[in-house]
Every structure is written in C-alpha cells, then in structure tokens.
Backbone as XML, in Angstrom:
<?xml version="1.0"?>
<chain id="A" units="angstrom">
  <residue number="1" name="UNK">
    <atom name="N" x="-54.171" y="50.088" z="33.433"/>
    <atom name="CA" x="-54.096" y="48.793" z="32.800"/>
    <atom name="C" x="-55.298" y="48.649" z="31.876"/>
  </residue>
  <residue number="2" name="UNK">
    <atom name="N" x="-55.057" y="48.145" z="30.706"/>
    <atom name="CA" x="-56.121" y="47.955" z="29.729"/>
    <atom name="C" x="-56.769" y="46.586" z="29.907"/>
  </residue>
  <residue number="3" name="UNK">
    <atom name="N" x="-57.980" y="46.456" z="29.393"/>
    <atom name="CA" x="-58.713" y="45.199" z="29.526"/>
    <atom name="C" x="-57.937" y="44.029" z="28.922"/>
  </residue>
  <residue number="4" name="UNK">
    <atom name="N" x="-57.315" y="44.212" z="27.787"/>
    <atom name="CA" x="-56.578" y="43.128" z="27.131"/>
    <atom name="C" x="-55.388" y="42.683" z="27.983"/>
  </residue>
  <residue number="5" name="UNK">
    <atom name="N" x="-54.755" y="43.625" z="28.666"/>
    <atom name="CA" x="-53.643" y="43.290" z="29.559"/>
    <atom name="C" x="-54.152" y="42.537" z="30.796"/>
  </residue>
  <residue number="6" name="UNK">
    <atom name="N" x="-55.315" y="42.921" z="31.269"/>
    <atom name="CA" x="-55.921" y="42.236" z="32.409"/>
    <atom name="C" x="-56.252" y="40.800" z="32.040"/>
  </residue>
  <residue number="7" name="UNK">
    <atom name="N" x="-56.807" y="40.609" z="30.866"/>
    <atom name="CA" x="-57.141" y="39.253" z="30.405"/>
    <atom name="C" x="-55.878" y="38.410" z="30.301"/>
  </residue>
  <residue number="8" name="UNK">
    <atom name="N" x="-54.803" y="38.982" z="29.776"/>
    <atom name="CA" x="-53.538" y="38.247" z="29.663"/>
    <atom name="C" x="-53.003" y="37.867" z="31.045"/>
  </residue>
  <residue number="9" name="UNK">
    <atom name="N" x="-53.076" y="38.787" z="32.002"/>
    <atom name="CA" x="-52.583" y="38.510" z="33.359"/>
    <atom name="C" x="-53.422" y="37.441" z="34.036"/>
  </residue>
  <residue number="10" name="UNK">
    <atom name="N" x="-54.742" y="37.544" z="33.926"/>
    <atom name="CA" x="-55.608" y="36.544" z="34.544"/>
    <atom name="C" x="-55.446" y="35.186" z="33.872"/>
  </residue>
  <residue number="11" name="UNK">
    <atom name="N" x="-55.257" y="35.178" z="32.567"/>
    <atom name="CA" x="-55.019" y="33.921" z="31.847"/>
    <atom name="C" x="-53.725" y="33.277" z="32.313"/>
  </residue>
  <residue number="12" name="UNK">
    <atom name="N" x="-52.710" y="34.106" z="32.533"/>
    <atom name="CA" x="-51.423" y="33.578" z="32.991"/>
    <atom name="C" x="-51.535" y="32.938" z="34.368"/>
  </residue>
  <residue number="13" name="UNK">
    <atom name="N" x="-52.438" y="33.423" z="35.180"/>
    <atom name="CA" x="-52.612" y="32.893" z="36.535"/>
    <atom name="C" x="-53.646" y="31.768" z="36.607"/>
  </residue>
  <residue number="14" name="UNK">
    <atom name="N" x="-54.238" y="31.418" z="35.474"/>
    <atom name="CA" x="-55.367" y="30.489" z="35.458"/>
    <atom name="C" x="-54.954" y="29.027" z="35.375"/>
  </residue>
  <residue number="15" name="UNK">
    <atom name="N" x="-53.846" y="28.679" z="35.976"/>
    <atom name="CA" x="-53.470" y="27.274" z="36.118"/>
    <atom name="C" x="-52.878" y="27.093" z="37.504"/>
  </residue>
  <residue number="16" name="UNK">
    <atom name="N" x="-53.182" y="25.974" z="38.101"/>
    <atom name="CA" x="-52.743" y="25.747" z="39.486"/>
    <atom name="C" x="-51.228" y="25.814" z="39.644"/>
  </residue>
  <residue number="17" name="UNK">
    <atom name="N" x="-50.443" y="25.152" z="38.762"/>
    <atom name="CA" x="-48.988" y="25.238" z="38.950"/>
    <atom name="C" x="-48.440" y="26.647" z="38.749"/>
  </residue>
  <residue number="18" name="UNK">
    <atom name="N" x="-48.970" y="27.367" z="37.778"/>
    <atom name="CA" x="-48.482" y="28.722" z="37.518"/>
    <atom name="C" x="-48.858" y="29.649" z="38.663"/>
  </residue>
  <residue number="19" name="UNK">
    <atom name="N" x="-50.030" y="29.474" z="39.193"/>
    <atom name="CA" x="-50.449" y="30.268" z="40.344"/>
    <atom name="C" x="-49.557" y="29.965" z="41.545"/>
  </residue>
  <residue number="20" name="UNK">
    <atom name="N" x="-49.175" y="28.701" z="41.712"/>
    <atom name="CA" x="-48.278" y="28.329" z="42.815"/>
    <atom name="C" x="-46.914" y="28.999" z="42.653"/>
  </residue>
  <residue number="21" name="UNK">
    <atom name="N" x="-46.389" y="29.036" z="41.437"/>
    <atom name="CA" x="-45.117" y="29.708" z="41.175"/>
    <atom name="C" x="-45.240" y="31.182" z="41.542"/>
  </residue>
  <residue number="22" name="UNK">
    <atom name="N" x="-46.298" y="31.810" z="41.063"/>
    <atom name="CA" x="-46.472" y="33.240" z="41.303"/>
    <atom name="C" x="-46.620" y="33.550" z="42.795"/>
  </residue>
  <residue number="23" name="UNK">
    <atom name="N" x="-47.423" y="32.765" z="43.479"/>
    <atom name="CA" x="-47.633" y="33.027" z="44.913"/>
    <atom name="C" x="-46.352" y="32.839" z="45.708"/>
  </residue>
  <residue number="24" name="UNK">
    <atom name="N" x="-45.543" y="31.846" z="45.331"/>
    <atom name="CA" x="-44.270" y="31.645" z="46.022"/>
    <atom name="C" x="-43.347" y="32.845" z="45.782"/>
  </residue>
  <residue number="25" name="UNK">
    <atom name="N" x="-43.329" y="33.347" z="44.556"/>
    <atom name="CA" x="-42.505" y="34.517" z="44.267"/>
    <atom name="C" x="-42.987" y="35.741" z="45.036"/>
  </residue>
  <residue number="26" name="UNK">
    <atom name="N" x="-44.292" y="35.906" z="45.153"/>
    <atom name="CA" x="-44.837" y="37.040" z="45.909"/>
    <atom name="C" x="-44.428" y="36.915" z="47.379"/>
  </residue>
  <residue number="27" name="UNK">
    <atom name="N" x="-44.470" y="35.712" z="47.921"/>
    <atom name="CA" x="-44.051" y="35.512" z="49.316"/>
    <atom name="C" x="-42.585" y="35.877" z="49.508"/>
  </residue>
  <residue number="28" name="UNK">
    <atom name="N" x="-41.768" y="35.543" z="48.532"/>
    <atom name="CA" x="-40.332" y="35.789" z="48.626"/>
    <atom name="C" x="-39.987" y="37.268" z="48.495"/>
  </residue>
  <residue number="29" name="UNK">
    <atom name="N" x="-40.777" y="37.981" z="47.706"/>
    <atom name="CA" x="-40.533" y="39.410" z="47.557"/>
    <atom name="C" x="-39.521" y="39.716" z="46.474"/>
  </residue>
  <residue number="30" name="UNK">
    <atom name="N" x="-38.928" y="40.900" z="46.539"/>
    <atom name="CA" x="-38.052" y="41.365" z="45.459"/>
    <atom name="C" x="-36.771" y="40.560" z="45.286"/>
  </residue>
  <residue number="31" name="UNK">
    <atom name="N" x="-36.353" y="39.812" z="46.305"/>
    <atom name="CA" x="-35.151" y="38.991" z="46.160"/>
    <atom name="C" x="-35.356" y="37.894" z="45.126"/>
  </residue>
  <residue number="32" name="UNK">
    <atom name="N" x="-36.562" y="37.349" z="45.092"/>
    <atom name="CA" x="-36.879" y="36.313" z="44.121"/>
    <atom name="C" x="-36.135" y="35.014" z="44.363"/>
  </residue>
  <residue number="33" name="UNK">
    <atom name="N" x="-36.254" y="34.132" z="43.388"/>
    <atom name="CA" x="-35.610" y="32.818" z="43.428"/>
    <atom name="C" x="-34.969" y="32.526" z="42.078"/>
  </residue>
  <residue number="34" name="UNK">
    <atom name="N" x="-33.958" y="31.699" z="42.114"/>
    <atom name="CA" x="-33.405" y="31.166" z="40.875"/>
    <atom name="C" x="-34.332" y="30.049" z="40.404"/>
  </residue>
  <residue number="35" name="UNK">
    <atom name="N" x="-34.265" y="29.689" z="39.132"/>
    <atom name="CA" x="-35.103" y="28.583" z="38.660"/>
    <atom name="C" x="-34.866" y="27.282" z="39.430"/>
  </residue>
  <residue number="36" name="UNK">
    <atom name="N" x="-33.624" y="27.003" z="39.780"/>
    <atom name="CA" x="-33.355" y="25.761" z="40.524"/>
    <atom name="C" x="-33.983" y="25.804" z="41.919"/>
  </residue>
  <residue number="37" name="UNK">
    <atom name="N" x="-33.969" y="26.966" z="42.559"/>
    <atom name="CA" x="-34.614" y="27.096" z="43.870"/>
    <atom name="C" x="-36.127" y="26.917" z="43.741"/>
  </residue>
  <residue number="38" name="UNK">
    <atom name="N" x="-36.709" y="27.520" z="42.710"/>
    <atom name="CA" x="-38.150" y="27.369" z="42.491"/>
    <atom name="C" x="-38.507" y="25.914" z="42.225"/>
  </residue>
  <residue number="39" name="UNK">
    <atom name="N" x="-37.757" y="25.271" z="41.353"/>
    <atom name="CA" x="-38.032" y="23.872" z="41.008"/>
    <atom name="C" x="-37.963" y="22.989" z="42.246"/>
  </residue>
  <residue number="40" name="UNK">
    <atom name="N" x="-36.980" y="23.233" z="43.080"/>
    <atom name="CA" x="-36.813" y="22.436" z="44.304"/>
    <atom name="C" x="-37.967" y="22.680" z="45.282"/>
  </residue>
  <residue number="41" name="UNK">
    <atom name="N" x="-38.310" y="23.917" z="45.495"/>
    <atom name="CA" x="-39.367" y="24.253" z="46.459"/>
    <atom name="C" x="-40.738" y="23.769" z="46.007"/>
  </residue>
  <residue number="42" name="UNK">
    <atom name="N" x="-40.976" y="23.794" z="44.697"/>
    <atom name="CA" x="-42.293" y="23.426" z="44.183"/>
    <atom name="C" x="-42.367" y="21.979" z="43.708"/>
  </residue>
  <residue number="43" name="UNK">
    <atom name="N" x="-41.231" y="21.319" z="43.609"/>
    <atom name="CA" x="-41.220" y="19.947" z="43.121"/>
    <atom name="C" x="-41.664" y="19.852" z="41.665"/>
  </residue>
  <residue number="44" name="UNK">
    <atom name="N" x="-41.229" y="20.816" z="40.864"/>
    <atom name="CA" x="-41.624" y="20.901" z="39.459"/>
    <atom name="C" x="-40.387" y="20.656" z="38.601"/>
  </residue>
  <residue number="45" name="UNK">
    <atom name="N" x="-40.490" y="19.843" z="37.553"/>
    <atom name="CA" x="-39.344" y="19.662" z="36.655"/>
    <atom name="C" x="-38.954" y="20.981" z="35.989"/>
  </residue>
  <residue number="46" name="UNK">
    <atom name="N" x="-37.670" y="21.148" z="35.720"/>
    <atom name="CA" x="-37.156" y="22.396" z="35.139"/>
    <atom name="C" x="-37.860" y="22.801" z="33.844"/>
  </residue>
  <residue number="47" name="UNK">
    <atom name="N" x="-38.098" y="21.887" z="32.899"/>
    <atom name="CA" x="-38.784" y="22.319" z="31.666"/>
    <atom name="C" x="-40.206" y="22.827" z="31.930"/>
  </residue>
  <residue number="48" name="UNK">
    <atom name="N" x="-40.905" y="22.204" z="32.856"/>
    <atom name="CA" x="-42.258" y="22.639" z="33.206"/>
    <atom name="C" x="-42.218" y="24.016" z="33.855"/>
  </residue>
  <residue number="49" name="UNK">
    <atom name="N" x="-41.268" y="24.196" z="34.759"/>
    <atom name="CA" x="-41.108" y="25.494" z="35.427"/>
    <atom name="C" x="-40.795" y="26.574" z="34.405"/>
  </residue>
  <residue number="50" name="UNK">
    <atom name="N" x="-39.928" y="26.291" z="33.479"/>
    <atom name="CA" x="-39.568" y="27.249" z="32.442"/>
    <atom name="C" x="-40.799" y="27.678" z="31.648"/>
  </residue>
  <residue number="51" name="UNK">
    <atom name="N" x="-41.652" y="26.727" z="31.324"/>
    <atom name="CA" x="-42.896" y="27.016" z="30.601"/>
    <atom name="C" x="-43.771" y="27.972" z="31.397"/>
  </residue>
  <residue number="52" name="UNK">
    <atom name="N" x="-43.923" y="27.708" z="32.691"/>
    <atom name="CA" x="-44.769" y="28.551" z="33.531"/>
    <atom name="C" x="-44.163" y="29.940" z="33.727"/>
  </residue>
  <residue number="53" name="UNK">
    <atom name="N" x="-42.867" y="30.012" z="33.929"/>
    <atom name="CA" x="-42.210" y="31.313" z="34.078"/>
    <atom name="C" x="-42.352" y="32.145" z="32.805"/>
  </residue>
  <residue number="54" name="UNK">
    <atom name="N" x="-42.249" y="31.496" z="31.659"/>
    <atom name="CA" x="-42.404" y="32.211" z="30.387"/>
    <atom name="C" x="-43.798" y="32.847" z="30.293"/>
  </residue>
  <residue number="55" name="UNK">
    <atom name="N" x="-44.828" y="32.099" z="30.683"/>
    <atom name="CA" x="-46.184" y="32.641" z="30.658"/>
    <atom name="C" x="-46.361" y="33.815" z="31.600"/>
  </residue>
  <residue number="56" name="UNK">
    <atom name="N" x="-45.775" y="33.729" z="32.775"/>
    <atom name="CA" x="-45.862" y="34.822" z="33.741"/>
    <atom name="C" x="-45.067" y="36.035" z="33.280"/>
  </residue>
  <residue number="57" name="UNK">
    <atom name="N" x="-43.942" y="35.790" z="32.618"/>
    <atom name="CA" x="-43.134" y="36.895" z="32.083"/>
    <atom name="C" x="-43.875" y="37.596" z="30.948"/>
  </residue>
  <residue number="58" name="UNK">
    <atom name="N" x="-44.519" y="36.836" z="30.071"/>
    <atom name="CA" x="-45.251" y="37.439" z="28.959"/>
    <atom name="C" x="-46.394" y="38.326" z="29.459"/>
  </residue>
  <residue number="59" name="UNK">
    <atom name="N" x="-46.995" y="37.946" z="30.567"/>
    <atom name="CA" x="-48.066" y="38.751" z="31.158"/>
    <atom name="C" x="-47.513" y="39.887" z="32.020"/>
  </residue>
  <residue number="60" name="UNK">
    <atom name="N" x="-46.194" y="39.979" z="32.102"/>
    <atom name="CA" x="-45.489" y="41.002" z="32.875"/>
    <atom name="C" x="-45.777" y="40.934" z="34.371"/>
  </residue>
  <residue number="61" name="UNK">
    <atom name="N" x="-46.153" y="39.752" z="34.849"/>
    <atom name="CA" x="-46.374" y="39.562" z="36.280"/>
    <atom name="C" x="-45.086" y="39.207" z="37.004"/>
  </residue>
  <residue number="62" name="UNK">
    <atom name="N" x="-44.105" y="38.737" z="36.249"/>
    <atom name="CA" x="-42.814" y="38.324" z="36.799"/>
    <atom name="C" x="-41.718" y="38.996" z="35.986"/>
  </residue>
  <residue number="63" name="UNK">
    <atom name="N" x="-40.647" y="39.329" z="36.670"/>
    <atom name="CA" x="-39.486" y="39.908" z="36.000"/>
    <atom name="C" x="-38.250" y="39.092" z="36.363"/>
  </residue>
  <residue number="64" name="UNK">
    <atom name="N" x="-37.230" y="39.197" z="35.553"/>
    <atom name="CA" x="-35.994" y="38.472" z="35.843"/>
    <atom name="C" x="-34.824" y="39.443" z="35.839"/>
  </residue>
  <residue number="65" name="UNK">
    <atom name="N" x="-33.809" y="39.061" z="36.562"/>
    <atom name="CA" x="-32.572" y="39.830" z="36.567"/>
    <atom name="C" x="-31.414" y="38.842" z="36.652"/>
  </residue>
  <residue number="66" name="UNK">
    <atom name="N" x="-30.322" y="39.214" z="36.064"/>
    <atom name="CA" x="-29.144" y="38.357" z="36.068"/>
    <atom name="C" x="-28.195" y="38.811" z="37.166"/>
  </residue>
  <residue number="67" name="UNK">
    <atom name="N" x="-27.741" y="37.865" z="37.947"/>
    <atom name="CA" x="-26.703" y="38.106" z="38.951"/>
    <atom name="C" x="-25.604" y="37.088" z="38.697"/>
  </residue>
  <residue number="68" name="UNK">
    <atom name="N" x="-24.532" y="37.545" z="38.077"/>
    <atom name="CA" x="-23.467" y="36.629" z="37.690"/>
    <atom name="C" x="-23.986" y="35.661" z="36.641"/>
  </residue>
  <residue number="69" name="UNK">
    <atom name="N" x="-23.903" y="34.386" z="36.944"/>
    <atom name="CA" x="-24.382" y="33.367" z="36.005"/>
    <atom name="C" x="-25.812" y="32.941" z="36.281"/>
  </residue>
  <residue number="70" name="UNK">
    <atom name="N" x="-26.424" y="33.492" z="37.299"/>
    <atom name="CA" x="-27.764" y="33.070" z="37.701"/>
    <atom name="C" x="-28.830" y="34.084" z="37.324"/>
  </residue>
  <residue number="71" name="UNK">
    <atom name="N" x="-29.975" y="33.570" z="36.951"/>
    <atom name="CA" x="-31.167" y="34.391" z="36.777"/>
    <atom name="C" x="-31.974" y="34.320" z="38.057"/>
  </residue>
  <residue number="72" name="UNK">
    <atom name="N" x="-32.552" y="35.428" z="38.453"/>
    <atom name="CA" x="-33.454" y="35.477" z="39.600"/>
    <atom name="C" x="-34.794" y="35.993" z="39.100"/>
  </residue>
  <residue number="73" name="UNK">
    <atom name="N" x="-35.844" y="35.285" z="39.452"/>
    <atom name="CA" x="-37.199" y="35.688" z="39.085"/>
    <atom name="C" x="-37.886" y="36.256" z="40.314"/>
  </residue>
  <residue number="74" name="UNK">
    <atom name="N" x="-38.583" y="37.366" z="40.120"/>
    <atom name="CA" x="-39.306" y="38.000" z="41.220"/>
    <atom name="C" x="-40.609" y="38.577" z="40.673"/>
  </residue>
  <residue number="75" name="UNK">
    <atom name="N" x="-41.561" y="38.825" z="41.561"/>
    <atom name="CA" x="-42.837" y="39.386" z="41.096"/>
    <atom name="C" x="-42.684" y="40.836" z="40.666"/>
  </residue>
  <residue number="76" name="UNK">
    <atom name="N" x="-43.478" y="41.211" z="39.709"/>
    <atom name="CA" x="-43.561" y="42.605" z="39.290"/>
    <atom name="C" x="-44.707" y="43.211" z="40.104"/>
  </residue>
  <residue number="77" name="UNK">
    <atom name="N" x="-44.377" y="43.783" z="41.249"/>
    <atom name="CA" x="-45.399" y="44.283" z="42.166"/>
    <atom name="C" x="-46.229" y="45.412" z="41.551"/>
  </residue>
  <residue number="78" name="UNK">
    <atom name="N" x="-45.604" y="46.221" z="40.730"/>
    <atom name="CA" x="-46.355" y="47.299" z="40.086"/>
    <atom name="C" x="-47.476" y="46.707" z="39.223"/>
  </residue>
  <residue number="79" name="UNK">
    <atom name="N" x="-47.149" y="45.688" z="38.452"/>
    <atom name="CA" x="-48.149" y="45.054" z="37.594"/>
    <atom name="C" x="-49.221" y="44.357" z="38.431"/>
  </residue>
  <residue number="80" name="UNK">
    <atom name="N" x="-48.810" y="43.706" z="39.512"/>
    <atom name="CA" x="-49.762" y="43.039" z="40.392"/>
    <atom name="C" x="-50.764" y="44.054" z="40.948"/>
  </residue>
  <residue number="81" name="UNK">
    <atom name="N" x="-50.272" y="45.192" z="41.387"/>
    <atom name="CA" x="-51.149" y="46.220" z="41.944"/>
    <atom name="C" x="-52.033" y="46.849" z="40.874"/>
  </residue>
  <residue number="82" name="UNK">
    <atom name="N" x="-51.517" y="46.969" z="39.654"/>
    <atom name="CA" x="-52.354" y="47.459" z="38.551"/>
    <atom name="C" x="-53.512" y="46.500" z="38.296"/>
  </residue>
  <residue number="83" name="UNK">
    <atom name="N" x="-53.239" y="45.205" z="38.349"/>
    <atom name="CA" x="-54.275" y="44.195" z="38.127"/>
    <atom name="C" x="-55.353" y="44.292" z="39.196"/>
  </residue>
  <residue number="84" name="UNK">
    <atom name="N" x="-54.940" y="44.333" z="40.445"/>
    <atom name="CA" x="-55.907" y="44.444" z="41.538"/>
    <atom name="C" x="-56.691" y="45.759" z="41.413"/>
  </residue>
  <residue number="85" name="UNK">
    <atom name="N" x="-55.995" y="46.822" z="41.081"/>
    <atom name="CA" x="-56.659" y="48.114" z="40.914"/>
    <atom name="C" x="-57.685" y="48.096" z="39.792"/>
  </residue>
  <residue number="86" name="UNK">
    <atom name="N" x="-57.343" y="47.460" z="38.680"/>
    <atom name="CA" x="-58.275" y="47.369" z="37.560"/>
    <atom name="C" x="-59.528" y="46.607" z="37.964"/>
  </residue>
  <residue number="87" name="UNK">
    <atom name="N" x="-59.346" y="45.541" z="38.725"/>
    <atom name="CA" x="-60.477" y="44.710" z="39.131"/>
    <atom name="C" x="-61.383" y="45.406" z="40.140"/>
  </residue>
  <residue number="88" name="UNK">
    <atom name="N" x="-60.857" y="46.359" z="40.872"/>
    <atom name="CA" x="-61.638" y="46.981" z="41.948"/>
    <atom name="C" x="-61.946" y="48.460" z="41.734"/>
  </residue>
  <residue number="89" name="UNK">
    <atom name="N" x="-61.445" y="49.058" z="40.669"/>
    <atom name="CA" x="-61.571" y="50.510" z="40.520"/>
    <atom name="C" x="-63.010" y="51.005" z="40.406"/>
  </residue>
  <residue number="90" name="UNK">
    <atom name="N" x="-63.901" y="50.211" z="39.911"/>
    <atom name="CA" x="-65.278" y="50.670" z="39.748"/>
    <atom name="C" x="-66.233" y="50.021" z="40.745"/>
  </residue>
  <residue number="91" name="UNK">
    <atom name="N" x="-65.711" y="49.542" z="41.821"/>
    <atom name="CA" x="-66.524" y="48.859" z="42.817"/>
    <atom name="C" x="-67.643" y="49.788" z="43.302"/>
  </residue>
  <residue number="92" name="UNK">
    <atom name="N" x="-68.855" y="49.329" z="43.205"/>
    <atom name="CA" x="-70.055" y="50.039" z="43.647"/>
    <atom name="C" x="-70.329" y="51.323" z="42.869"/>
  </residue>
  <residue number="93" name="UNK">
    <atom name="N" x="-69.705" y="51.525" z="41.725"/>
    <atom name="CA" x="-69.891" y="52.784" z="40.999"/>
    <atom name="C" x="-71.308" y="52.949" z="40.457"/>
  </residue>
  <residue number="94" name="UNK">
    <atom name="N" x="-72.040" y="51.872" z="40.313"/>
    <atom name="CA" x="-73.420" y="51.963" z="39.830"/>
    <atom name="C" x="-74.442" y="51.618" z="40.913"/>
  </residue>
  <residue number="95" name="UNK">
    <atom name="N" x="-73.971" y="51.522" z="42.143"/>
    <atom name="CA" x="-74.861" y="51.167" z="43.252"/>
    <atom name="C" x="-75.783" y="52.333" z="43.590"/>
  </residue>
  <residue number="96" name="UNK">
    <atom name="N" x="-77.004" y="51.986" z="43.978"/>
    <atom name="CA" x="-77.959" y="53.020" z="44.391"/>
    <atom name="C" x="-77.639" y="53.559" z="45.779"/>
  </residue>
  <residue number="97" name="UNK">
    <atom name="N" x="-77.102" y="52.703" z="46.622"/>
    <atom name="CA" x="-76.773" y="53.098" z="47.993"/>
    <atom name="C" x="-75.257" y="53.240" z="48.122"/>
  </residue>
  <residue number="98" name="UNK">
    <atom name="N" x="-74.826" y="53.666" z="49.295"/>
    <atom name="CA" x="-73.401" y="53.815" z="49.554"/>
    <atom name="C" x="-72.672" y="52.487" z="49.446"/>
  </residue>
  <residue number="99" name="UNK">
    <atom name="N" x="-71.432" y="52.564" z="49.154"/>
    <atom name="CA" x="-70.604" y="51.380" z="48.989"/>
    <atom name="C" x="-70.268" y="50.776" z="50.358"/>
  </residue>
  <residue number="100" name="UNK">
    <atom name="N" x="-70.388" y="49.476" z="50.444"/>
    <atom name="CA" x="-70.044" y="48.792" z="51.688"/>
    <atom name="C" x="-68.531" y="48.704" z="51.833"/>
  </residue>
  <residue number="101" name="UNK">
    <atom name="N" x="-68.059" y="48.619" z="53.060"/>
    <atom name="CA" x="-66.615" y="48.478" z="53.260"/>
    <atom name="C" x="-66.048" y="47.226" z="52.579"/>
  </residue>
  <residue number="102" name="UNK">
    <atom name="N" x="-66.883" y="46.196" z="52.397"/>
    <atom name="CA" x="-66.389" y="44.970" z="51.774"/>
    <atom name="C" x="-66.032" y="45.170" z="50.308"/>
  </residue>
  <residue number="103" name="UNK">
    <atom name="N" x="-66.465" y="46.254" z="49.716"/>
    <atom name="CA" x="-66.145" y="46.549" z="48.320"/>
    <atom name="C" x="-64.727" y="47.093" z="48.188"/>
  </residue>
  <residue number="104" name="UNK">
    <atom name="N" x="-64.180" y="47.642" z="49.237"/>
    <atom name="CA" x="-62.841" y="48.204" z="49.178"/>
    <atom name="C" x="-61.807" y="47.085" z="49.237"/>
  </residue>
  <residue number="105" name="UNK">
    <atom name="N" x="-60.758" y="47.153" z="48.394"/>
    <atom name="CA" x="-59.732" y="46.111" z="48.444"/>
    <atom name="C" x="-59.054" y="46.094" z="49.804"/>
  </residue>
  <residue number="106" name="UNK">
    <atom name="N" x="-58.798" y="44.912" z="50.295"/>
    <atom name="CA" x="-58.153" y="44.758" z="51.590"/>
    <atom name="C" x="-56.975" y="43.813" z="51.451"/>
  </residue>
  <residue number="107" name="UNK">
    <atom name="N" x="-55.983" y="44.027" z="52.253"/>
    <atom name="CA" x="-54.832" y="43.138" z="52.264"/>
    <atom name="C" x="-55.230" y="41.809" z="52.882"/>
  </residue>
  <residue number="108" name="UNK">
    <atom name="N" x="-54.596" y="40.766" z="52.417"/>
    <atom name="CA" x="-54.837" y="39.449" z="53.001"/>
    <atom name="C" x="-54.338" y="39.464" z="54.439"/>
  </residue>
  <residue number="109" name="UNK">
    <atom name="N" x="-54.992" y="38.707" z="55.319"/>
    <atom name="CA" x="-54.527" y="38.683" z="56.707"/>
    <atom name="C" x="-53.105" y="38.148" z="56.781"/>
  </residue>
  <residue number="110" name="UNK">
    <atom name="N" x="-52.335" y="38.741" z="57.656"/>
    <atom name="CA" x="-50.950" y="38.306" z="57.817"/>
    <atom name="C" x="-50.907" y="36.912" z="58.415"/>
  </residue>
  <residue number="111" name="UNK">
    <atom name="N" x="-50.024" y="36.108" z="57.875"/>
    <atom name="CA" x="-49.853" y="34.754" z="58.386"/>
    <atom name="C" x="-49.167" y="34.814" z="59.742"/>
  </residue>
  <residue number="112" name="UNK">
    <atom name="N" x="-49.560" y="33.937" z="60.612"/>
    <atom name="CA" x="-48.922" y="33.856" z="61.920"/>
    <atom name="C" x="-47.559" y="33.225" z="61.759"/>
  </residue>
  <residue number="113" name="UNK">
    <atom name="N" x="-46.512" y="33.890" z="62.238"/>
    <atom name="CA" x="-45.172" y="33.316" z="62.076"/>
    <atom name="C" x="-45.066" y="31.981" z="62.796"/>
  </residue>
  <residue number="114" name="UNK">
    <atom name="N" x="-44.380" y="31.062" z="62.141"/>
    <atom name="CA" x="-44.171" y="29.742" z="62.742"/>
    <atom name="C" x="-43.051" y="29.832" z="63.754"/>
  </residue>
  <residue number="115" name="UNK">
    <atom name="N" x="-43.219" y="29.118" z="64.822"/>
    <atom name="CA" x="-42.167" y="29.087" z="65.842"/>
    <atom name="C" x="-41.107" y="28.100" z="65.428"/>
  </residue>
  <residue number="116" name="UNK">
    <atom name="N" x="-39.878" y="28.487" z="65.652"/>
    <atom name="CA" x="-38.757" y="27.590" z="65.356"/>
    <atom name="C" x="-38.619" y="26.605" z="66.495"/>
  </residue>
  <residue number="117" name="UNK">
    <atom name="N" x="-38.350" y="25.377" z="66.111"/>
    <atom name="CA" x="-38.153" y="24.352" z="67.132"/>
    <atom name="C" x="-36.750" y="24.449" z="67.697"/>
  </residue>
  <residue number="118" name="UNK">
    <atom name="N" x="-36.661" y="24.243" z="68.970"/>
    <atom name="CA" x="-35.345" y="24.342" z="69.636"/>
    <atom name="C" x="-34.548" y="23.089" z="69.458"/>
  </residue>
</chain>
C-alpha cells in the first residue's frame, strides 16, 4: 500500500458516522448488509448513508455486489489488512533495543457473546 492510499483510507475513516458504518460492516463480515439494513441498524437517513458508503468505496475499504435487485456492501478485508500492515510494518525498525511485544499488531479481544433471553 502506498502512502497516498493510506492517507485516503484514513481520511475515509476520519468521521464518526463513517467509522460506525465501517465497523458494523466489519462485524457482519463478507455477507455484508443492504443499504436499507445499514440505515435501519445505524439510524442514518438513506442519503447520508449513501454519502458515507461512497467515501468508503472510493478508499477501497468497502466493496459492493449485486444480488438480484439488491446491493450488498461488505468490507474489503484485503484492503483493511494492507492498511494495518502499512501502519505497523516498520515498528521499532529504528529502535536501539529489541522490539517490545506491544509493537507487534494484535487482534482486538473477542467480545463475550451475549446470552439469549429465554
């Protein structure tokens, strides 16, 4: 990933509503959501959601696919991993001492599954 692409991706994520859209899509995984599902879950008007999805698509963080008459938006995991890799690839490369384990990228802790009410 080039620096200019990294700047575009970080810029695309630099708003609270857009970050919320992206994080929800990442949680959902490759199945993604339709725009109406996203709008309902996030409580965002359709035109606003469209604006945010366009920004995420331009940064190649989100992809869309057509299924019948519906569009489904999902995260571009390859691009997400390229972004994280770019941000961490030179961690401690100029350090005088050995690199601490905290410099290595780590997965976020898994959320505890919620119990279903009977």
